[in-house]
C-alpha positions as CSV (number, residue, x, y, z in Angstrom):
1,M,155.5,244.0,48.1
2,A,159.5,243.5,48.0
3,D,161.2,241.3,50.7
4,A,162.8,243.5,53.4
5,P,166.3,244.8,52.5
6,A,169.4,243.2,54.0
7,P,172.7,244.5,55.0
8,P,175.7,242.6,53.6
9,V,176.4,239.5,55.5
10,A,180.0,238.0,56.5
11,R,180.5,234.4,56.5
12,E,183.3,232.4,57.9
13,S,182.5,229.1,55.9
14,G,180.4,228.1,53.1
15,R,178.2,226.1,55.6
16,D,176.6,229.4,56.6
17,D,173.4,230.1,59.1
18,A,171.0,229.6,56.2
19,H,167.9,229.8,58.5
20,A,169.2,233.1,59.8
21,L,169.9,234.5,56.2
22,S,166.4,233.1,55.1
23,E,164.8,235.6,57.7
24,R,166.8,238.6,56.3
25,A,167.0,238.2,52.7
26,R,165.9,236.2,49.8
27,T,165.4,236.5,46.2
28,R,162.6,235.5,43.8
29,V,160.5,235.9,40.9
30,A,157.3,237.3,41.4
31,E,156.3,237.3,37.6
32,L,157.8,235.7,34.4
33,S,157.0,236.7,30.7
34,V,158.6,234.6,27.9
35,R,158.2,235.4,24.2
36,D,159.5,232.9,21.5
37,F,162.6,231.5,23.6
38,R,163.4,228.2,22.3
39,N,160.1,226.0,22.0
40,L,158.2,228.7,24.3
41,E,156.0,231.0,22.2
42,R,154.3,232.6,25.0
43,V,154.3,232.1,28.7
44,D,153.1,234.3,31.1
45,V,153.1,233.3,35.2
46,S,153.1,234.4,38.6
47,L,155.2,232.5,40.8
48,P,154.4,232.3,44.6
49,P,157.4,233.0,46.9
50,E,158.0,229.3,47.6
51,G,157.9,228.3,43.9
52,I,156.4,226.1,41.4
53,A,156.6,222.4,40.3
54,I,156.4,221.8,36.4
55,V,155.6,218.4,35.3
56,G,156.0,217.2,31.5
57,E,157.7,214.7,29.4
58,N,160.9,215.4,27.8
59,G,161.1,218.0,25.0
60,Q,158.0,219.7,26.0
61,G,159.6,222.8,27.3
62,K,160.6,222.3,31.2
63,T,164.4,223.0,30.4
64,S,163.7,225.9,28.2
65,F,161.6,227.6,31.0
66,L,164.4,227.2,33.5
67,E,166.8,228.4,30.8
68,A,164.7,231.3,30.4
69,V,164.8,232.1,34.2
70,A,168.5,231.7,34.2
71,Y,168.9,234.0,31.3
72,V,167.8,236.8,33.3
73,E,170.9,236.2,35.6
74,Q,173.5,235.3,33.3
75,L,172.3,237.3,29.9
76,R,173.3,234.2,28.0
77,S,172.5,230.5,27.6
78,V,173.5,228.4,30.6
79,R,174.0,225.8,27.8
80,G,176.6,227.8,25.8
81,A,174.0,228.3,22.9
82,R,174.4,231.5,20.7
83,D,171.6,234.1,21.4
84,R,170.5,233.7,18.0
85,D,169.9,230.2,18.6
86,L,167.7,230.7,21.4
87,V,165.0,232.5,19.1
88,R,162.0,230.1,18.4
89,F,161.6,228.6,15.0
90,D,160.1,231.4,12.5
91,A,160.2,234.1,15.0
92,P,162.3,237.1,14.5
93,A,163.6,237.5,18.2
94,F,162.9,236.4,21.9
95,H,162.1,238.3,24.9
96,V,162.1,237.5,28.7
97,M,160.9,239.8,31.4
98,A,160.9,239.0,35.2
99,V,159.8,240.9,38.1
100,V,162.5,240.3,40.6
101,H,162.1,240.8,44.3
102,G,165.2,240.9,46.1
103,P,167.1,242.7,49.2
104,D,166.9,246.1,47.7
105,G,163.4,245.8,46.5
106,A,161.5,245.0,43.4
107,T,162.9,245.4,39.8
108,Q,161.7,244.5,36.3
109,L,164.5,242.8,34.3
110,G,164.0,242.4,30.7
111,A,166.6,240.8,28.0
112,G,166.1,239.5,24.7
113,A,168.0,239.2,21.2
114,D,167.0,238.9,17.6
115,R,168.3,236.4,14.9
116,A,171.2,238.7,14.0
117,G,172.2,238.3,17.7
118,R,171.6,241.9,18.7
119,K,170.6,242.0,22.4
120,K,168.7,244.2,24.5
121,V,168.7,244.5,28.1
122,T,166.2,246.8,30.2
123,R,165.8,247.5,34.0
124,D,162.5,249.0,35.1
125,G,161.9,249.7,31.4
126,V,165.1,251.7,30.6
127,E,167.5,250.2,28.0
128,L,171.0,249.6,29.5
129,S,173.9,250.7,27.5
130,R,176.3,248.1,29.4
131,I,174.4,244.9,29.6
132,T,176.8,243.9,32.4
133,D,175.1,246.6,34.7
134,A,172.2,243.8,34.9
135,L,174.4,240.7,35.0
136,G,173.7,238.8,38.0
137,A,170.5,240.8,39.3
138,L,168.4,237.5,39.6
139,P,170.9,235.1,41.5
140,S,169.8,231.6,40.8
141,V,171.4,228.1,40.5
142,L,170.5,225.4,38.0
143,V,170.8,221.8,38.7
144,A,170.3,219.5,36.0
145,P,171.9,215.8,34.9
146,R,173.7,217.5,32.1
147,D,175.8,218.9,34.9
148,V,177.8,215.8,34.7
149,A,179.7,217.3,32.0
150,L,181.4,219.6,34.6
151,V,183.3,216.4,35.7
152,S,183.3,214.4,32.7
153,D,184.2,217.1,29.8
154,G,187.4,218.9,29.3
155,P,188.9,221.7,31.2
156,A,186.9,224.5,29.1
157,E,183.7,223.4,31.1
158,R,185.3,223.8,34.4
159,R,186.7,227.1,33.6
160,R,183.5,228.3,32.3
161,F,182.0,227.3,35.8
162,L,184.5,229.2,37.7
163,D,184.4,232.2,35.3
164,I,180.5,232.3,35.7
165,T,180.3,231.7,39.4
166,L,183.1,234.7,40.1
167,A,182.0,237.0,37.5
168,L,178.6,237.1,39.2
169,T,179.7,237.8,42.5
170,S,182.8,239.7,42.2
171,P,182.9,243.3,40.3
172,R,186.8,242.8,40.2
173,Y,186.8,239.5,38.6
174,L,184.1,240.5,36.0
175,R,186.3,243.4,34.9
176,A,189.3,241.4,34.7
177,L,187.8,238.7,32.8
178,R,186.5,241.2,30.1
179,H,190.0,243.0,29.9
180,Y,191.6,239.8,29.7
181,R,189.6,238.0,27.1
182,S,189.9,241.2,25.1
183,A,193.5,241.3,25.2
184,L,193.6,237.5,24.4
185,D,191.5,237.8,21.3
186,R,193.8,240.7,20.2
187,R,197.2,238.8,20.9
188,N,195.7,235.6,19.1
189,A,194.8,237.8,16.1
190,A,198.3,239.6,16.1
191,L,199.9,235.9,16.3
192,R,197.5,234.9,13.3
193,E,198.5,237.9,11.3
194,A,202.3,237.6,11.7
195,L,202.1,233.8,11.1
196,R,200.1,234.7,7.7
197,H,202.4,237.6,6.5
198,R,205.6,236.3,8.2
199,R,205.8,239.3,10.2
200,G,207.5,240.3,13.6
201,A,206.4,240.0,17.0
202,D,205.9,243.7,18.0
203,A,202.0,243.5,17.6
204,V,202.0,240.3,19.5
205,S,203.9,241.5,22.4
206,A,202.0,244.7,22.9
207,W,199.2,242.8,24.5
208,E,201.3,240.9,27.0
209,P,201.5,243.3,29.8
210,A,197.3,243.5,29.8
211,L,197.2,239.7,29.7
212,A,199.7,239.5,32.8
213,E,198.0,242.1,34.7
214,H,194.4,241.1,34.2
215,G,195.4,237.3,34.3
216,A,196.9,237.5,37.7
217,V,193.6,238.8,38.9
218,L,191.7,235.9,37.6
219,V,194.4,233.4,39.0
220,S,194.3,235.0,42.4
221,E,190.6,235.0,42.8
222,R,190.0,231.5,41.5
223,R,192.7,230.2,43.7
224,A,191.0,232.1,46.7
225,W,187.7,230.3,46.0
226,V,189.1,227.0,45.6
227,E,190.8,227.3,48.8
228,R,187.9,228.4,50.7
229,H,185.7,225.7,49.4
230,A,188.0,222.8,49.0
231,A,187.4,221.3,52.1
232,E,183.4,221.9,51.7
233,F,183.8,219.9,48.4
234,T,185.2,217.0,50.1
235,R,182.5,217.2,52.8
236,L,179.6,217.6,50.3
237,S,181.0,214.6,48.1
238,H,180.8,212.4,51.4
239,A,177.5,213.5,52.4
240,I,176.2,212.7,49.0
241,G,177.5,209.3,49.3
242,E,181.0,209.1,48.0
243,P,182.9,206.8,50.4
244,G,186.5,207.8,48.9
245,T,188.2,211.1,49.2
246,A,187.0,213.6,46.7
247,V,189.6,216.6,46.4
248,L,189.1,219.9,44.7
249,S,192.2,222.0,43.7
250,Y,193.1,224.6,41.2
251,A,195.7,223.3,38.3
252,T,198.0,225.9,36.8
253,S,201.5,226.3,35.6
254,L,201.9,229.6,37.5
255,P,203.6,229.9,40.8
256,P,201.6,229.7,44.0
257,D,203.1,233.0,45.5
258,G,202.3,236.3,44.8
259,A,204.3,236.7,41.9
260,V,201.8,235.6,39.3
261,E,201.8,238.8,37.2
262,D,205.6,238.5,36.6
263,A,205.7,234.9,36.2
264,L,202.9,235.2,33.6
265,R,204.6,238.0,31.8
266,A,207.7,235.9,31.9
267,A,206.0,232.7,30.4
268,L,204.3,234.7,27.7
269,D,207.7,236.1,26.6
270,R,209.3,232.6,26.8
271,L,206.5,230.9,24.6
272,R,206.1,233.7,22.3
273,E,208.1,232.2,19.6
274,H,206.1,229.0,19.9
275,D,202.7,231.0,19.9
276,L,203.8,232.5,16.6
277,R,204.3,229.0,15.1
278,R,201.1,227.8,16.4
279,G,199.0,231.1,15.9
280,S,197.7,231.1,19.6
281,T,198.5,231.7,23.5
282,H,199.7,228.8,25.3
283,A,200.1,230.8,28.7
284,G,197.7,232.0,31.0
285,P,194.6,231.1,32.9
286,H,192.8,230.3,29.8
287,R,194.7,227.3,29.9
288,D,194.3,226.1,33.8
289,D,191.9,223.7,35.1
290,L,189.8,223.0,38.2
291,S,191.3,219.7,39.6
292,L,188.6,217.1,40.6
293,T,190.3,213.9,41.9
294,L,189.1,210.9,43.9
295,D,191.6,208.9,46.0
296,G,194.4,210.7,44.2
297,R,193.2,209.9,40.8
298,D,191.4,212.1,38.1
299,L,187.7,211.8,38.8
300,R,187.3,212.3,34.8
301,V,189.0,209.3,34.3
302,V,188.1,206.7,37.2
303,G,184.7,207.9,38.4
304,S,181.6,206.0,37.5
305,A,178.7,208.0,36.3
306,G,177.3,208.2,39.8
307,Q,180.7,209.5,41.2
308,Q,180.9,212.0,38.5
309,R,177.2,213.3,39.1
310,T,178.2,213.6,43.0
311,G,181.1,215.8,42.1
312,A,179.0,217.8,39.5
313,I,176.3,218.3,42.4
314,A,178.8,219.4,44.8
315,L,180.1,221.9,42.7
316,R,176.6,223.2,42.2
317,L,176.0,223.2,45.8
318,L,179.4,225.5,46.3
319,E,177.9,227.9,43.4
320,A,174.9,228.4,45.5
321,A,176.9,228.9,48.8
322,T,178.9,231.6,46.9
323,L,175.6,233.3,46.0
324,R,174.5,233.1,49.7
325,E,177.9,234.6,51.1
326,R,178.7,237.3,48.8
327,R,175.3,238.4,47.6
328,A,173.5,237.8,51.2
329,T,170.6,236.2,49.6
330,L,169.1,232.7,49.1
331,P,169.4,232.4,45.3
332,V,166.4,230.8,43.3
333,L,166.8,227.2,42.9
334,L,166.3,225.9,39.3
335,L,165.8,221.9,39.5
336,D,165.8,220.2,36.1
337,D,165.0,216.7,37.0
338,P,168.0,216.7,39.6
339,F,167.8,213.3,41.0
340,A,167.8,211.7,37.5
341,E,170.4,208.9,37.5
342,L,170.9,209.1,41.1
343,D,170.2,206.0,43.2
344,N,167.6,206.7,46.2
345,R,170.0,206.8,48.7
346,R,172.4,209.6,46.9
347,A,168.9,211.3,45.9
348,A,167.7,211.5,49.4
349,R,171.1,212.8,50.5
350,V,171.2,215.6,47.9
351,L,167.8,216.7,49.1
352,D,168.7,216.7,52.6
353,L,171.8,218.9,51.5
354,L,169.8,221.4,49.5
355,L,167.4,221.7,52.8
356,E,170.5,222.2,55.1
357,A,171.9,225.0,52.8
358,G,168.5,226.7,52.9
359,V,165.8,226.8,50.3
360,G,164.5,230.1,48.9
361,Q,162.2,229.9,45.9
362,V,162.1,226.9,44.1
363,V,161.3,226.0,40.3
364,L,161.3,222.0,40.0
365,C,160.6,220.3,36.8
366,V,160.0,216.5,36.7
367,P,158.5,214.3,34.0
368,R,155.9,212.7,36.3
369,P,154.1,213.7,39.3
370,E,155.2,211.1,41.0
371,E,158.8,212.2,41.1
372,I,158.1,215.3,42.9
373,P,159.8,215.0,46.5
374,A,157.5,214.9,49.5
375,R,159.2,218.1,50.6
376,F,158.1,220.0,47.5
377,T,154.3,218.5,47.3
378,R,153.2,222.1,48.4
379,L,154.5,223.8,45.7
380,A,151.9,225.1,43.0
381,R,151.8,222.6,40.2
382,Y,151.7,223.3,36.6
383,R,151.9,221.0,33.6
384,I,153.7,221.8,30.2
385,A,153.3,220.2,26.9
386,G,154.3,221.6,23.5
387,G,155.8,224.7,25.0
388,V,152.4,225.7,26.7
389,L,152.2,226.1,30.5
390,A,149.0,225.5,32.1
391,A,148.0,225.3,35.9
392,G,147.4,221.9,37.5
393,A,148.9,218.6,37.0
């Protein structure tokens, strides 16, 4: 039976009343079917409302299972892989199907792709002409050791984090992102064509109004998200165990006032000759960054492995808070060896923060049974080996 529907919930801060929310709305996976996804040949499992714990050594399929669940939400690999690269070796295509219970009732969602990259998405057995109609239908947050790349890698990782978080929770942002990327691709193609054939810039400038219009929406929503969650990022970092002051801010060359569209249009005009020489666009939100500092210095440069991991976990907690606030539901929590590379003190604090935020359905993956936190020992237990999932561990 589907969970009871819930009305939209307005929140004043990221530290919402999680207990009240959990009584009214949550999202969970009731059934999951996976075919030929990465190293998973065939998986069919019923998940209890509270979730499951999966035990298995590295490389046996734990992460593939979590990525299959996350694929139903994002309709793309959470690790940035191409769809064709998700197909199991020697298989023609992959498919993931989930029965999702949420505030609006039960829905069957299906998604898959073949080796040519052709994608098919269904809702309740009906193929969708626009795959974005199913985007975000399974709210979930994946926490994993590789999240450290959010801090340690370049700006592209953090922009991707912002784009995914906001596109899944703001239809306005999703529309602007699609239009912006389309205009950016076409302007860059026009730049390359002009460079190759020594042509004028008319075809280049034709795409600039669209870039300015939709780019302004991206900048505005990113700034609003950062301003709303900056203080909570500092609090979470401190609560996890960081004694220094961690600060989250939005780094852009565009002005802080409401004239972003005009400023972006002017920047594109000013840099057009430079772009023609380089063959790419050098102004716009695709060049911005989510700045993370520790005591005023770049966390990417000065942070230890533990400090960078702390920053990454804080970002994931903010992602979960955004889903709770904007979707009025507790998202599915996907934990991939979440306390690896953390000392016992920080691991305990991370668990406390997860519980403080409110826990809906949990899918926890660890290498050994003894690594299951006491709070999650009640979860139904499975073992995975060679891509085969079996009850009991």
